[in-house]
MARTOR-973682 format. One record per residue (C-alpha): residue in three letters; residue number from 1; x, z negated, y negated. Coordinates in Angstrom, 2 decimals. Layout:
REM residues N
res n xx zz yy
ALA NUM X Z Y;
...
END
This chain:
REM residues 469
res n xx zz yy
MET 1 0.00 0.00 0.00;
LYS 2 2.81 -0.95 -2.36;
ASN 3 4.71 2.30 -1.63;
ARG 4 1.54 4.34 -2.14;
ASN 5 0.96 2.76 -5.58;
ALA 6 4.57 3.36 -6.54;
PHE 7 4.32 7.01 -5.41;
ARG 8 1.07 7.47 -7.31;
GLY 9 2.58 5.90 -10.45;
GLY 10 5.68 8.07 -10.17;
SER 11 3.59 11.23 -9.73;
TYR 12 1.51 10.31 -12.77;
ALA 13 4.62 9.69 -14.88;
LEU 14 6.14 12.99 -13.70;
ALA 15 2.95 14.88 -14.61;
ILE 16 2.82 13.30 -18.08;
SER 17 6.49 14.11 -18.64;
ALA 18 5.89 17.74 -17.65;
VAL 19 2.94 18.03 -20.03;
VAL 20 4.91 16.50 -22.92;
LEU 21 7.86 18.78 -22.16;
ALA 22 5.58 21.82 -22.14;
ILE 23 4.07 20.78 -25.48;
LEU 24 7.55 20.36 -26.99;
VAL 25 8.59 23.80 -25.74;
VAL 26 5.49 25.40 -27.28;
VAL 27 6.03 23.53 -30.57;
ASN 28 9.68 24.65 -30.71;
ILE 29 8.75 28.26 -30.00;
PHE 30 6.10 28.14 -32.73;
ALA 31 8.50 26.47 -35.20;
SER 32 11.25 29.01 -34.52;
ALA 33 8.83 31.79 -35.45;
LEU 34 8.15 30.27 -38.85;
PRO 35 10.21 31.36 -41.88;
PRO 36 12.99 28.96 -42.95;
ALA 37 11.06 28.17 -46.14;
ALA 38 8.35 26.51 -44.04;
THR 39 10.63 24.52 -41.76;
LYS 40 13.30 23.17 -44.10;
TYR 41 12.96 20.43 -46.72;
ASP 42 15.32 20.27 -49.67;
ILE 43 16.88 16.81 -50.03;
SER 44 19.92 17.97 -52.05;
ALA 45 20.47 16.18 -55.36;
SER 46 20.52 19.46 -57.33;
LYS 47 17.54 20.95 -55.42;
LEU 48 19.81 23.76 -54.30;
TYR 49 17.30 25.05 -51.77;
SER 50 14.20 24.85 -53.98;
ILE 51 12.72 27.20 -56.55;
THR 52 11.16 26.24 -59.87;
SER 53 7.63 26.69 -61.15;
ASN 54 8.99 29.33 -63.56;
THR 55 9.83 31.58 -60.63;
LYS 56 6.43 31.01 -59.03;
VAL 57 4.71 32.09 -62.26;
VAL 58 6.73 35.32 -62.40;
VAL 59 6.32 36.12 -58.69;
ASN 60 2.63 35.26 -58.48;
ALA 61 1.92 37.63 -61.36;
LEU 62 3.44 40.62 -59.55;
GLU 63 1.24 43.69 -59.21;
GLN 64 4.00 46.09 -58.15;
ASP 65 6.10 46.15 -54.98;
VAL 66 9.64 44.87 -55.39;
THR 67 12.44 45.38 -52.88;
ILE 68 15.44 43.05 -52.76;
TYR 69 18.35 44.71 -50.95;
TRP 70 20.78 42.22 -49.47;
VAL 71 24.18 43.91 -49.14;
VAL 72 26.01 41.96 -46.44;
GLN 73 27.99 42.59 -43.29;
SER 74 26.59 41.30 -40.02;
GLY 75 27.68 37.70 -39.44;
GLU 76 28.75 37.18 -43.08;
GLU 77 25.37 36.04 -44.42;
ASN 78 25.54 33.14 -46.87;
GLN 79 23.05 30.49 -45.73;
VAL 80 22.11 29.36 -49.24;
ILE 81 21.29 32.94 -50.27;
GLU 82 19.43 33.52 -47.00;
ASN 83 17.28 30.44 -47.57;
LEU 84 16.55 31.47 -51.17;
LEU 85 15.59 35.03 -50.20;
SER 86 13.24 33.74 -47.52;
LYS 87 11.41 31.73 -50.18;
TYR 88 10.94 34.82 -52.36;
ASP 89 9.79 36.79 -49.32;
SER 90 7.18 34.16 -48.45;
LEU 91 5.90 33.75 -52.02;
SER 92 4.40 37.21 -52.42;
ASP 93 3.32 40.20 -50.35;
HIS 94 4.76 42.35 -53.12;
ILE 95 8.34 41.25 -52.31;
GLU 96 10.32 42.65 -49.39;
VAL 97 13.86 41.63 -48.48;
VAL 98 15.90 44.36 -46.77;
LYS 99 19.42 43.88 -45.37;
LYS 100 21.91 46.68 -45.95;
ASN 101 25.10 46.42 -43.91;
PRO 102 27.89 48.20 -45.86;
ASP 103 29.55 49.09 -42.54;
VAL 104 26.43 51.05 -41.59;
TYR 105 25.51 52.23 -45.12;
PRO 106 28.90 52.49 -46.89;
THR 107 27.61 54.44 -49.91;
PHE 108 24.26 52.71 -50.38;
ALA 109 25.26 50.45 -53.30;
GLU 110 26.88 53.34 -55.17;
GLN 111 23.38 54.53 -56.13;
TYR 112 22.90 51.43 -58.23;
THR 113 26.29 50.32 -59.56;
ASP 114 29.89 51.40 -60.02;
GLU 115 31.11 47.79 -59.73;
THR 116 32.94 46.45 -56.70;
VAL 117 30.25 45.21 -54.32;
GLN 118 31.12 42.03 -52.43;
ASN 119 29.32 40.63 -49.43;
ASN 120 26.07 38.83 -50.29;
SER 121 25.45 40.89 -53.42;
LEU 122 21.87 41.88 -54.21;
ILE 123 20.02 44.87 -55.64;
VAL 124 16.49 44.38 -56.99;
GLU 125 14.42 47.55 -57.25;
CYS 126 10.91 48.46 -58.39;
GLY 127 10.04 52.11 -58.80;
GLU 128 12.78 53.78 -60.82;
ARG 129 14.17 50.55 -62.28;
SER 130 16.83 48.45 -60.60;
ARG 131 19.35 45.72 -61.30;
PHE 132 22.54 44.88 -59.44;
ILE 133 23.36 41.19 -58.91;
GLY 134 26.97 40.66 -57.88;
TYR 135 28.10 37.73 -55.75;
GLU 136 29.96 36.38 -58.80;
ASP 137 26.64 36.36 -60.69;
ILE 138 25.11 34.14 -58.00;
PHE 139 27.99 31.70 -57.50;
VAL 140 29.22 31.35 -61.06;
GLN 141 32.63 29.89 -61.84;
GLU 142 33.18 28.41 -65.29;
PRO 143 36.25 26.68 -66.74;
ASP 144 36.04 22.92 -67.12;
ILE 145 37.56 22.03 -70.49;
TYR 146 38.29 18.47 -69.35;
SER 147 39.90 18.94 -65.93;
TYR 148 41.52 22.34 -66.63;
SER 149 39.92 23.62 -63.44;
TYR 150 36.86 25.68 -62.54;
SER 151 33.42 24.36 -61.67;
THR 152 31.07 26.38 -59.49;
SER 153 27.32 26.58 -59.91;
PHE 154 24.60 28.44 -58.01;
ASP 155 22.55 30.73 -60.24;
GLY 156 20.80 32.71 -57.52;
GLU 157 17.27 31.83 -58.59;
GLY 158 17.88 32.57 -62.26;
ALA 159 19.53 35.91 -61.47;
ILE 160 16.86 37.07 -59.00;
THR 161 13.87 35.99 -61.08;
SER 162 15.38 37.63 -64.15;
ALA 163 15.95 40.84 -62.17;
ILE 164 12.36 40.85 -60.88;
ASP 165 11.06 40.35 -64.39;
TYR 166 13.32 43.15 -65.65;
VAL 167 12.38 45.80 -63.09;
THR 168 8.65 45.12 -63.41;
THR 169 8.48 45.01 -67.22;
GLU 170 8.17 48.32 -69.07;
GLU 171 8.66 47.02 -72.62;
LEU 172 11.23 44.28 -73.04;
PRO 173 11.11 41.94 -76.06;
LYS 174 13.39 43.05 -78.86;
ILE 175 15.43 40.77 -81.11;
TYR 176 16.99 42.09 -84.32;
ILE 177 20.14 40.23 -85.36;
LEU 178 20.75 40.11 -89.09;
GLU 179 24.11 41.37 -90.37;
GLY 180 25.83 41.93 -93.71;
HIS 181 26.53 38.31 -94.71;
GLY 182 29.64 37.46 -92.71;
GLU 183 27.63 36.38 -89.68;
ALA 184 29.58 35.10 -86.70;
GLU 185 29.48 36.92 -83.38;
LEU 186 27.07 35.47 -80.87;
PRO 187 29.03 33.36 -78.35;
ALA 188 29.53 35.28 -75.11;
SER 189 27.72 32.69 -72.99;
PHE 190 24.70 32.73 -75.30;
ARG 191 24.59 36.54 -75.41;
ASP 192 24.78 36.62 -71.59;
GLN 193 21.86 34.21 -71.43;
ILE 194 19.82 36.44 -73.76;
GLU 195 20.52 39.44 -71.53;
LYS 196 19.65 37.41 -68.45;
GLU 197 16.28 36.59 -69.99;
ASN 198 15.71 40.35 -70.48;
MET 199 15.71 40.28 -74.26;
GLU 200 17.10 43.38 -75.94;
THR 201 19.18 42.94 -79.10;
GLU 202 19.96 45.25 -82.02;
SER 203 21.74 44.72 -85.32;
LEU 204 19.71 44.87 -88.53;
SER 205 20.83 45.28 -92.14;
LEU 206 18.06 44.52 -94.60;
LEU 207 19.88 46.57 -97.22;
THR 208 18.88 49.80 -95.48;
VAL 209 15.20 49.14 -94.70;
ASP 210 12.02 48.61 -96.69;
ALA 211 10.49 46.28 -94.10;
ILE 212 11.29 44.57 -90.83;
PRO 213 10.96 47.13 -87.97;
GLU 214 7.53 47.06 -86.33;
ASP 215 9.01 46.71 -82.83;
ALA 216 10.74 43.45 -83.78;
ASP 217 9.55 40.58 -81.59;
CYS 218 11.95 38.27 -83.42;
VAL 219 14.59 38.36 -86.16;
MET 220 17.69 36.21 -85.63;
ILE 221 19.90 34.83 -88.39;
TYR 222 23.09 33.48 -86.83;
ALA 223 25.83 31.63 -88.72;
PRO 224 25.99 33.54 -92.03;
SER 225 28.94 32.69 -94.28;
SER 226 27.35 33.98 -97.49;
ASP 227 23.87 34.03 -98.98;
ILE 228 21.25 36.74 -98.67;
SER 229 19.96 38.55 -101.75;
GLN 230 16.60 37.87 -103.37;
GLU 231 15.27 41.19 -102.05;
GLU 232 16.33 40.30 -98.49;
ARG 233 14.80 36.88 -98.90;
ASP 234 11.46 38.45 -99.89;
LEU 235 11.51 40.78 -96.88;
LEU 236 12.06 37.86 -94.51;
ALA 237 9.43 35.71 -96.24;
ASP 238 6.83 38.51 -96.02;
TYR 239 7.72 39.10 -92.38;
ALA 240 7.30 35.42 -91.45;
SER 241 4.09 34.90 -93.44;
GLY 242 2.67 38.08 -91.92;
GLY 243 2.92 36.79 -88.35;
GLY 244 6.60 37.53 -87.65;
LYS 245 8.97 35.33 -85.67;
LEU 246 12.24 34.07 -87.14;
PHE 247 15.11 32.27 -85.38;
ALA 248 17.82 30.80 -87.60;
ALA 249 21.01 28.92 -86.81;
ALA 250 22.41 28.40 -90.28;
GLY 251 24.19 25.33 -91.57;
PRO 252 26.45 24.41 -94.48;
VAL 253 29.39 26.67 -95.24;
PRO 254 32.48 25.91 -97.36;
ASP 255 32.79 27.41 -100.84;
SER 256 29.35 28.99 -100.74;
ASP 257 25.71 28.12 -101.30;
LEU 258 22.90 29.61 -99.24;
ASP 259 20.17 28.92 -101.79;
ASN 260 18.17 32.11 -101.20;
LEU 261 18.28 31.64 -97.44;
TYR 262 17.27 27.98 -97.60;
SER 263 14.43 28.84 -99.97;
LEU 264 12.62 30.26 -96.94;
LEU 265 12.25 26.61 -95.87;
ALA 266 11.12 25.53 -99.32;
ASP 267 8.04 27.75 -98.96;
TYR 268 6.79 25.18 -96.42;
GLY 269 7.75 22.06 -98.39;
ILE 270 11.07 21.50 -96.60;
GLU 271 14.01 20.40 -98.76;
ALA 272 17.50 21.51 -97.75;
ASN 273 19.80 18.74 -98.94;
GLU 274 23.30 19.34 -100.20;
GLY 275 26.33 18.34 -98.18;
VAL 276 26.94 17.70 -94.46;
VAL 277 25.18 15.03 -92.41;
VAL 278 27.30 12.06 -91.35;
GLU 279 25.97 9.80 -88.61;
PRO 280 27.30 6.21 -88.74;
ASP 281 25.19 5.07 -85.76;
ARG 282 27.43 5.26 -82.66;
GLU 283 24.39 5.92 -80.48;
HIS 284 23.70 9.12 -82.42;
TYR 285 27.01 10.96 -82.40;
SER 286 29.28 12.17 -79.62;
PHE 287 32.90 11.24 -78.95;
GLN 288 33.93 14.12 -81.21;
GLY 289 33.07 12.03 -84.25;
PRO 290 30.29 11.24 -86.76;
LEU 291 29.85 14.92 -87.68;
ALA 292 28.91 15.83 -84.09;
LEU 293 25.34 14.56 -84.14;
LEU 294 23.36 13.44 -81.07;
PRO 295 19.89 13.64 -82.62;
ASP 296 16.66 12.30 -81.19;
MET 297 14.38 14.91 -79.65;
ASN 298 10.67 15.01 -80.43;
SER 299 8.09 16.34 -78.00;
HIS 300 7.46 20.08 -78.29;
ALA 301 7.31 23.03 -75.89;
ILE 302 10.89 23.82 -76.96;
THR 303 12.30 20.36 -76.22;
ASP 304 10.12 18.95 -73.44;
SER 305 12.09 20.44 -70.53;
LEU 306 15.33 18.94 -71.86;
MET 307 13.71 15.56 -72.46;
ASP 308 12.34 15.53 -68.90;
GLU 309 15.83 16.10 -67.48;
ASN 310 17.60 13.73 -69.92;
TYR 311 19.78 16.33 -71.61;
TYR 312 21.19 15.71 -75.09;
PRO 313 21.92 18.59 -77.48;
THR 314 24.68 18.13 -80.03;
MET 315 24.55 19.39 -83.62;
PRO 316 28.02 19.61 -85.25;
VAL 317 28.45 20.06 -89.02;
SER 318 24.74 20.10 -89.85;
LEU 319 22.60 20.40 -92.93;
GLY 320 20.03 17.65 -93.49;
LEU 321 16.40 18.67 -93.98;
THR 322 13.74 16.48 -95.54;
VAL 323 10.31 17.28 -94.10;
PRO 324 7.08 16.15 -95.81;
GLN 325 5.38 13.51 -93.67;
ASP 326 1.92 14.98 -94.12;
SER 327 2.87 18.55 -93.19;
GLU 328 0.58 20.14 -90.59;
SER 329 2.62 23.30 -90.21;
VAL 330 6.07 21.78 -89.64;
THR 331 7.18 20.08 -86.40;
THR 332 10.46 18.21 -86.41;
LEU 333 12.39 18.98 -83.23;
LEU 334 15.60 17.00 -83.78;
THR 335 16.09 14.00 -86.09;
THR 336 19.01 11.78 -87.05;
SER 337 18.98 7.99 -87.14;
GLU 338 17.71 6.07 -90.15;
SER 339 21.28 5.28 -91.21;
ALA 340 22.44 8.90 -91.46;
PHE 341 23.43 10.26 -94.87;
SER 342 24.49 13.59 -96.33;
LYS 343 28.03 13.54 -97.69;
LEU 344 28.34 15.77 -100.75;
ASP 345 32.12 16.34 -100.67;
ALA 346 32.00 17.13 -96.96;
TYR 347 34.83 19.67 -96.91;
ASP 348 37.12 17.44 -98.96;
MET 349 36.31 14.14 -97.26;
THR 350 39.08 11.79 -96.21;
ASP 351 36.86 9.37 -94.32;
TYR 352 33.27 8.97 -93.12;
GLU 353 32.31 6.20 -95.53;
LYS 354 29.23 6.61 -97.70;
GLU 355 29.95 7.10 -101.41;
ASP 356 27.93 7.10 -104.62;
GLY 357 25.76 10.17 -104.86;
ASP 358 25.51 10.76 -101.11;
ILE 359 21.93 11.36 -99.97;
ASP 360 20.17 8.88 -97.69;
GLY 361 18.54 10.02 -94.45;
PRO 362 16.96 10.23 -91.99;
PHE 363 17.04 14.02 -91.70;
ALA 364 15.62 16.73 -89.52;
VAL 365 18.30 19.04 -88.11;
ALA 366 15.93 21.38 -86.27;
VAL 367 12.34 22.30 -87.11;
SER 368 9.57 24.59 -85.90;
ILE 369 7.27 26.03 -88.58;
ASP 370 3.89 27.62 -87.93;
THR 371 3.32 30.31 -90.52;
ALA 372 0.27 32.39 -91.36;
GLY 373 -0.97 34.97 -88.89;
GLU 374 0.47 33.14 -85.84;
GLY 375 4.00 33.56 -87.15;
GLN 376 6.71 31.01 -86.38;
ILE 377 10.12 29.97 -87.66;
VAL 378 12.56 27.90 -85.60;
TRP 379 15.52 26.66 -87.64;
PHE 380 18.65 24.86 -86.46;
THR 381 20.80 23.52 -89.28;
SER 382 24.18 23.96 -87.56;
SER 383 26.09 27.24 -87.44;
HIS 384 28.38 25.98 -84.67;
PHE 385 26.21 24.25 -82.08;
LEU 386 26.16 27.32 -79.81;
ASP 387 29.95 27.67 -79.77;
ASP 388 31.24 27.43 -76.21;
MET 389 33.05 24.13 -76.81;
HIS 390 30.03 22.33 -78.28;
ASN 391 27.73 23.85 -75.67;
ALA 392 30.06 22.57 -72.93;
VAL 393 30.03 19.07 -74.45;
SER 394 26.22 19.10 -74.23;
SER 395 26.35 20.32 -70.59;
GLY 396 24.60 23.51 -71.64;
ALA 397 21.75 21.74 -73.43;
ASN 398 22.44 23.56 -76.71;
ALA 399 22.11 27.02 -75.14;
ASN 400 19.03 25.99 -73.18;
LEU 401 17.41 24.57 -76.30;
SER 402 18.02 27.86 -78.11;
MET 403 16.72 29.94 -75.20;
ASN 404 13.60 27.79 -75.08;
ALA 405 13.16 28.47 -78.80;
LEU 406 13.53 32.23 -78.33;
SER 407 11.13 32.20 -75.38;
SER 408 8.62 30.27 -77.48;
LEU 409 8.97 32.74 -80.35;
ILE 410 8.39 35.84 -78.23;
GLY 411 5.59 34.17 -76.27;
GLU 412 7.22 34.10 -72.83;
THR 413 7.16 30.42 -71.93;
GLU 414 7.59 31.18 -68.21;
ALA 415 10.94 32.75 -69.07;
MET 416 12.36 29.47 -70.35;
ALA 417 15.80 29.02 -68.91;
ILE 418 16.17 28.44 -65.17;
ARG 419 19.27 26.28 -65.03;
SER 420 22.05 27.06 -62.57;
LYS 421 22.63 24.36 -59.95;
SER 422 25.94 22.61 -59.71;
LEU 423 27.85 22.81 -56.43;
ASN 424 30.21 20.00 -57.40;
TYR 425 29.59 17.18 -54.95;
ASN 426 29.55 13.48 -55.73;
TYR 427 31.36 11.48 -53.06;
LEU 428 30.76 7.88 -52.07;
THR 429 34.05 5.99 -52.17;
ILE 430 34.38 2.96 -49.87;
SER 431 37.26 0.72 -48.86;
ASP 432 39.09 0.97 -45.53;
SER 433 37.64 -2.36 -44.37;
THR 434 34.10 -1.18 -45.07;
ALA 435 34.80 2.11 -43.27;
SER 436 36.14 0.20 -40.23;
LEU 437 33.09 -2.04 -40.20;
LEU 438 30.73 0.95 -40.33;
LYS 439 32.60 2.61 -37.45;
VAL 440 32.30 -0.52 -35.30;
LEU 441 28.60 -0.83 -36.08;
MET 442 27.69 2.83 -35.59;
ILE 443 29.93 3.56 -32.57;
GLY 444 29.91 0.20 -30.81;
VAL 445 27.36 -2.41 -31.83;
PHE 446 24.24 -0.27 -32.33;
PRO 447 24.63 1.84 -29.15;
LEU 448 25.35 -1.28 -27.05;
ALA 449 22.36 -3.05 -28.61;
TYR 450 20.04 -0.15 -27.76;
LEU 451 21.51 -0.02 -24.23;
GLY 452 20.96 -3.75 -23.78;
ILE 453 17.35 -3.50 -24.96;
GLY 454 16.79 -0.65 -22.48;
VAL 455 18.29 -2.62 -19.56;
VAL 456 16.16 -5.68 -20.36;
ALA 457 13.01 -3.56 -20.59;
ALA 458 13.78 -1.81 -17.28;
LEU 459 14.43 -5.12 -15.44;
LYS 460 11.24 -6.64 -16.84;
ARG 461 9.20 -3.62 -15.74;
ARG 462 10.72 -3.72 -12.23;
ARG 463 9.97 -7.44 -11.91;
LEU 464 6.35 -6.83 -12.84;
GLN 465 6.06 -4.04 -10.25;
ASN 466 7.43 -6.31 -7.49;
GLU 467 5.01 -9.14 -8.17;
PRO 468 2.26 -9.37 -5.52;
VAL 469 -1.14 -8.12 -6.65;
END
């Protein structure tokens, strides 16, 4: 009787084990058929394997078929790129990812680019439009000004989403960049970001036109070193009040006044104070000194994304603006502390102490102005904050703030910058004694403890089976 019960119990256990095993096999087969996007969860600190809501907006709005050609030799596929492409493929029926092995199709990429094509490069195509994305555009290396080395970031999502937007958009937004007043060249990194966001640029001299071109989505004034004329001022004022969009990065300049230019702000009750803002509050300037402001950000579509991610833009050598408190058309984006002041002899100063005649703050150093006819002006009061050095100090916040402003001006909020994701890892440093303790626990103590628990449970179960019924 006892042997029969044991045999029956063993048969039952064997049958249950077989059923469970069969279920696991079926589940594994089903899971292996799913795309990687549905079976992997991103727990990386930089969300390397995730895509942003910006991309989902662009992809979900697709009405045309887009093909992403993945140029890669067999066995050389980059797993990060493969995971990212699978997410695009699963997001929309309008996106198809096609592998092109250069060993099999050696001249395929030549149709799209004359650049050297490395493994894991991409080509995005829709109809007759295409864009080549090189491997170096996906894994971007940038010099680190502090360590004198290079840092690597992953910009695959930004590059692919930008390419999709480019090949599916017939008319790209156009930005006219004012010239003729000693304007500085746009920093290379900022110009690259503008191109990445599919914004076309063209130079504009107001001395040769009677009005701002009709195809202008925005006019940019960047770091002029001399003032505009009254006639140019009137053209810009009429453009803005008539529904035009104006982006300005213009701060104080030595040996010159920009009275006509700053009078564009006066039309909306904003006073441009003389001098350069000095920030005595240590919490509101960077390690570069009291002229490199770390202003407070106020909530706005332009600043919200940076505030959410705790980024801090810097504003070096800035003009102080006084904004009327009851203004309904002006939104202050960046403000100094209460203790800030504008130093009148800024370019001859020997120290940062406040002197008689200096103007008390606080000041606005960036504003957004709603003009008539749905027009808008975004004004930053520093001519240098987009320079590569200052942008690096802010960890790219300055460039992202400006791109958010441009996206807001041209009405493409979904195009607001998709940040590249750092591949620099943070390591946990522990002492040798702690490492030895962890090894003993993980290799010795825990396995032996689990083994002991199993032995005790098995002996207890056997004792119960041997007890007479």
